[in-house]
C-alpha positions as CSV (number, residue, x, y, z in Angstrom):
1,M,139.3,-30.4,185.0
2,T,135.3,-28.0,183.9
3,A,135.2,-25.5,181.7
4,Q,135.4,-22.2,182.3
5,G,132.1,-21.7,185.2
6,Q,131.4,-24.8,184.9
7,A,130.4,-26.6,188.5
8,P,132.1,-29.1,188.8
9,E,130.5,-32.5,188.8
10,G,129.0,-34.2,191.5
11,Q,128.5,-30.6,192.9
12,V,126.0,-30.2,195.5
13,A,123.3,-27.5,194.8
14,D,123.9,-25.3,197.2
15,A,127.3,-25.7,197.8
16,V,129.8,-22.8,198.6
17,R,131.2,-21.7,195.0
18,G,134.4,-22.7,194.8
19,N,134.6,-24.1,198.3
20,W,138.0,-27.6,198.4
21,V,135.9,-30.4,198.4
22,D,135.0,-29.5,194.6
23,T,138.3,-28.2,193.9
24,I,141.5,-29.7,195.6
25,A,140.6,-32.9,197.7
26,P,141.6,-36.2,195.3
27,E,138.3,-37.3,193.6
28,W,137.4,-40.5,195.9
29,S,136.9,-38.3,199.4
30,R,135.1,-36.0,197.1
31,P,131.0,-37.9,198.0
32,Y,131.9,-38.5,201.0
33,L,133.3,-35.2,202.2
34,R,130.4,-34.2,200.1
35,L,128.0,-36.2,202.5
36,S,129.0,-34.2,205.6
37,R,128.5,-31.4,203.8
38,A,132.6,-30.3,204.2
39,D,131.5,-28.1,200.6
40,R,129.0,-26.2,203.8
41,P,130.8,-25.3,206.5
42,I,128.3,-22.7,208.3
43,G,126.9,-26.5,209.9
44,T,130.4,-27.1,211.7
45,W,130.6,-23.6,213.1
46,L,126.6,-23.6,213.9
47,L,127.5,-26.5,216.4
48,L,131.3,-25.9,217.0
49,L,130.4,-22.2,218.6
50,P,128.4,-22.8,221.3
51,C,130.5,-25.3,223.2
52,W,132.9,-22.0,223.0
53,W,130.9,-20.5,225.0
54,G,130.9,-22.4,226.4
55,L,134.3,-22.6,227.2
56,L,134.9,-20.0,227.8
57,L,131.5,-18.9,229.5
58,A,133.1,-21.7,232.3
59,I,136.1,-20.6,232.4
60,V,134.5,-16.8,233.3
61,H,132.7,-18.3,236.6
62,D,135.1,-20.6,237.2
63,G,137.8,-17.2,237.4
64,Q,140.7,-19.6,235.8
65,A,141.8,-21.4,233.1
66,R,144.0,-24.3,232.7
67,L,146.6,-25.8,230.2
68,F,143.1,-28.8,229.4
69,D,140.8,-26.0,227.9
70,V,143.5,-25.0,225.0
71,W,143.3,-28.7,224.1
72,I,138.9,-28.8,224.7
73,F,139.2,-25.4,222.9
74,A,140.3,-27.8,220.2
75,G,139.3,-30.7,220.0
76,C,135.8,-29.5,220.2
77,A,136.7,-27.9,216.4
78,I,138.0,-31.6,215.0
79,G,135.4,-32.7,217.4
80,A,132.5,-30.4,215.7
81,F,133.3,-31.6,212.1
82,L,133.6,-34.8,213.2
83,M,129.3,-35.5,214.7
84,R,128.1,-32.6,212.6
85,G,129.8,-35.5,209.3
86,A,128.2,-38.3,211.0
87,G,124.8,-35.9,211.4
88,C,124.6,-34.8,209.0
89,T,124.6,-38.5,206.7
90,W,122.9,-40.6,209.2
91,N,120.4,-37.1,208.7
92,D,120.5,-38.0,204.3
93,I,120.5,-42.2,205.0
94,T,117.5,-41.7,206.7
95,D,116.0,-38.8,203.9
96,R,116.7,-40.5,200.8
97,E,113.5,-41.1,199.5
98,F,112.5,-37.1,199.8
99,D,115.9,-35.4,199.4
100,G,115.7,-37.0,195.2
101,S,112.3,-34.9,195.2
102,V,113.6,-31.3,196.1
103,A,115.4,-29.3,193.9
104,R,118.1,-27.8,196.4
105,T,118.7,-31.5,198.1
106,A,118.7,-34.1,194.9
107,S,122.3,-33.5,194.2
108,R,123.6,-34.8,196.9
109,P,125.9,-37.1,197.5
110,I,122.9,-40.3,197.8
111,P,120.0,-39.8,196.4
112,S,122.1,-38.5,193.0
113,G,123.7,-42.7,193.8
114,Q,127.5,-40.2,194.2
115,V,127.3,-42.1,198.4
116,S,125.1,-45.8,198.3
117,V,123.4,-46.5,201.5
118,K,125.8,-48.8,202.1
119,G,128.6,-47.3,202.1
120,A,127.7,-43.4,203.9
121,V,126.3,-45.7,206.9
122,I,130.3,-47.4,207.1
123,W,130.9,-43.4,206.3
124,M,129.1,-42.5,209.5
125,C,130.4,-45.2,211.7
126,L,134.3,-43.6,210.8
127,Q,133.4,-39.9,211.6
128,A,131.4,-41.3,214.9
129,L,134.2,-43.0,215.9
130,V,137.5,-41.1,215.5
131,A,134.9,-38.4,217.4
132,F,134.0,-41.1,219.6
133,C,138.1,-40.9,220.7
134,I,138.1,-38.0,221.1
135,L,135.5,-37.6,223.3
136,L,137.7,-40.1,226.1
137,T,139.9,-37.7,227.0
138,F,137.3,-35.3,229.1
139,N,135.5,-36.0,232.0
140,W,133.2,-39.1,232.6
141,V,130.6,-36.6,233.2
142,A,131.3,-35.2,229.6
143,I,131.6,-38.6,228.1
144,A,128.2,-39.3,229.0
145,L,127.3,-35.6,228.3
146,G,128.5,-36.9,224.8
147,V,127.1,-40.7,224.7
148,L,123.6,-38.9,225.4
149,S,123.6,-36.5,223.2
150,L,123.6,-39.2,220.1
151,L,119.4,-39.3,221.2
152,P,118.5,-36.1,219.6
153,V,120.6,-36.6,216.4
154,A,118.9,-39.6,216.1
155,I,115.8,-38.6,216.3
156,Y,116.0,-35.0,214.7
157,P,115.8,-36.5,211.2
158,F,112.5,-37.9,211.8
159,A,111.1,-34.6,213.6
160,K,109.4,-33.0,210.4
161,R,107.9,-36.3,210.0
162,F,105.5,-36.2,213.2
163,T,105.9,-32.1,214.4
164,W,105.5,-29.0,212.9
165,W,108.3,-28.0,215.3
166,P,111.3,-30.0,214.1
167,Q,113.3,-26.5,213.9
168,V,113.4,-27.8,218.6
169,F,115.2,-30.8,217.8
170,L,118.1,-29.0,216.0
171,G,118.3,-27.3,218.3
172,V,118.7,-29.3,220.8
173,A,121.1,-31.2,219.4
174,F,123.1,-28.2,217.5
175,N,123.9,-26.5,221.3
176,W,124.6,-29.2,223.8
177,G,128.4,-28.7,223.1
178,A,127.0,-25.9,225.6
179,L,126.2,-28.2,228.5
180,L,129.4,-30.8,227.3
181,V,131.6,-28.3,227.5
182,W,131.4,-26.6,230.5
183,T,131.2,-30.4,232.0
184,A,134.4,-31.1,230.7
185,H,136.0,-27.8,232.5
186,T,134.6,-27.7,235.8
187,G,133.3,-31.3,236.6
188,S,130.3,-30.8,236.5
189,L,127.3,-29.5,235.7
190,H,125.6,-25.5,236.7
191,P,122.5,-23.5,236.6
192,A,124.1,-20.7,233.5
193,A,125.0,-23.7,231.2
194,F,121.6,-24.7,231.1
195,V,120.7,-21.2,230.8
196,L,123.1,-20.8,227.4
197,Y,121.8,-24.1,226.7
198,L,118.2,-22.0,226.1
199,A,119.4,-19.5,224.3
200,G,121.7,-21.9,222.1
201,I,117.5,-23.3,221.3
202,A,116.9,-20.3,220.8
203,W,119.2,-19.5,218.0
204,T,118.9,-22.4,216.1
205,L,114.8,-22.1,216.3
206,F,115.8,-18.4,214.7
207,Y,118.5,-19.3,212.0
208,D,116.9,-22.8,211.7
209,T,113.6,-21.5,210.8
210,I,115.0,-18.7,208.1
211,Y,117.2,-21.5,206.0
212,A,114.3,-24.2,206.1
213,H,112.2,-21.2,204.0
214,Q,114.1,-22.4,201.0
215,D,112.3,-25.1,200.8
216,T,108.7,-24.6,201.9
217,E,107.0,-25.5,198.4
218,D,109.4,-28.8,198.0
219,D,108.1,-29.4,201.9
220,A,104.0,-29.0,201.4
221,L,104.1,-31.4,198.1
222,I,105.6,-34.8,200.5
223,G,104.9,-33.6,203.4
224,I,107.6,-32.7,204.8
225,K,106.9,-29.7,208.4
226,S,108.4,-27.4,209.9
227,T,108.6,-23.5,211.0
228,A,108.8,-22.4,208.2
229,R,105.7,-24.0,206.7
230,L,103.9,-23.4,210.6
231,F,104.1,-19.3,210.5
232,G,104.4,-18.7,207.0
233,E,103.6,-14.9,206.6
234,N,104.4,-14.0,210.0
235,S,107.3,-15.9,210.2
236,P,108.3,-12.3,211.2
237,R,107.2,-11.8,214.0
238,W,107.8,-15.6,215.4
239,L,111.9,-14.9,214.7
240,R,111.4,-11.2,216.0
241,R,110.6,-12.9,219.4
242,F,113.1,-16.0,219.1
243,L,115.9,-12.7,218.6
244,F,114.4,-11.5,222.3
245,I,113.9,-15.1,224.1
246,A,118.1,-16.1,222.2
247,V,118.8,-12.5,224.2
248,S,117.7,-12.3,227.8
249,L,119.1,-16.2,227.6
250,M,121.7,-14.8,227.3
251,G,122.7,-12.4,229.4
252,L,120.4,-14.1,232.2
253,A,123.6,-16.5,231.5
254,V,126.6,-14.2,231.6
255,I,124.2,-13.2,234.5
256,L,124.5,-16.3,236.0
257,A,128.4,-17.1,235.4
258,V,130.0,-13.6,236.4
259,P,130.8,-14.2,240.6
260,S,129.3,-11.3,242.5
261,G,131.4,-8.0,242.4
262,E,133.5,-9.1,238.9
263,I,132.0,-6.2,237.3
264,F,133.8,-5.2,234.5
265,A,134.0,-8.8,233.3
266,L,130.7,-8.8,233.7
267,V,129.6,-6.0,231.6
268,L,132.5,-7.1,229.1
269,A,130.8,-10.5,229.2
270,L,127.8,-9.0,228.9
271,G,128.9,-7.4,225.8
272,G,128.0,-11.1,224.1
273,P,124.1,-11.3,224.0
274,W,124.3,-7.4,223.4
275,A,126.2,-8.2,220.0
276,L,124.1,-11.0,218.4
277,G,120.9,-9.3,219.0
278,W,122.0,-6.4,217.0
279,H,122.5,-9.0,213.8
280,L,120.2,-11.2,214.7
281,T,118.3,-7.5,214.0
282,W,120.6,-7.0,210.8
283,Q,118.9,-10.1,209.4
284,L,115.9,-9.5,210.4
285,A,115.4,-6.5,208.4
286,R,116.1,-8.1,205.2
287,F,114.2,-11.0,205.8
288,D,112.8,-11.5,202.2
289,A,111.4,-15.1,202.5
290,E,110.8,-15.6,198.5
291,D,113.7,-14.8,197.7
292,N,116.4,-18.2,198.2
293,D,119.3,-16.5,197.9
294,R,119.3,-13.8,200.8
295,L,117.5,-17.0,203.1
296,L,120.8,-18.7,202.6
297,M,123.2,-15.5,203.0
298,L,121.6,-14.8,206.1
299,F,121.8,-18.3,207.5
300,R,125.3,-18.5,205.9
301,S,126.0,-14.7,207.9
302,N,125.0,-16.3,211.7
303,R,128.8,-18.5,211.6
304,N,129.3,-14.0,212.2
305,A,126.8,-13.7,215.4
306,G,127.6,-16.8,216.8
307,F,130.9,-16.0,216.7
308,L,130.1,-12.6,218.5
309,P,129.3,-13.6,221.6
310,V,132.4,-15.8,221.8
311,L,135.5,-12.2,221.7
312,F,133.1,-10.7,224.2
313,F,132.9,-13.7,226.0
314,A,137.2,-14.2,225.5
315,V,137.7,-10.8,226.7
316,A,135.8,-10.5,229.8
317,M,137.9,-14.2,231.0
318,F,141.0,-11.3,231.6
319,A,139.0,-9.2,232.9
């Protein structure tokens, strides 16, 4: 038991206070769940939501929902949790030397000594294996796309060493589900899926630039690159550009996906990018690069931002 107001032993600095990992999970499991960011669920949402965008928009395009889509919907949720956990574990393995030098990340399980590198590798493989079993329930094209997604996942942790745009690599990896799940439903890809995927990448550039501003000083000291450092005081201008690109591309994806003549469904589905745009505009108005608490709050608010298109696409299914 911890004293009232005292952080639980081993708690990571930017974890959600009172999260289930630090309060009710068995003590032996906590370091591994922290390694998977289970105490910081926003990443799972950011990986999952583009999957649901792709599934719902594919159903609108196809005009038919199937019973198997219920499993795709649920399988994406489980798979997103597992693959986000495996990806974060891989990220922490590769970044273990850097994380110990950054105030926000020094408390993570590997640099703080809660988990060994060998233990982290085993944990990563276990998560990926279970996720692969879920992937095997989809069609062969989706399986191939899922295997291919491992490439950007593997590259991302190294991107900040050689490019000022590591957020692009994160976007490529985090939004892959839009392609995979569209294919899991329809059996093939469509231009709308690619455009939706690009919209997700622009969205990732928006929210992860905000997130990266928390570490600009430490990143500068240890030589880590990011769009936050690249843009500096011009970040609001770039965020506005990413906002415009994300909303425009999502709107184009909707237009390409909705069958011609389905005007009511088109109007409803276009509410998705419209609502996303308003939420990102709200974030931009509150952006303050010097306020880390606000930066973290805005970053986490993207769960709600990304969920808005899900609601509109779901309603459009019934139009």
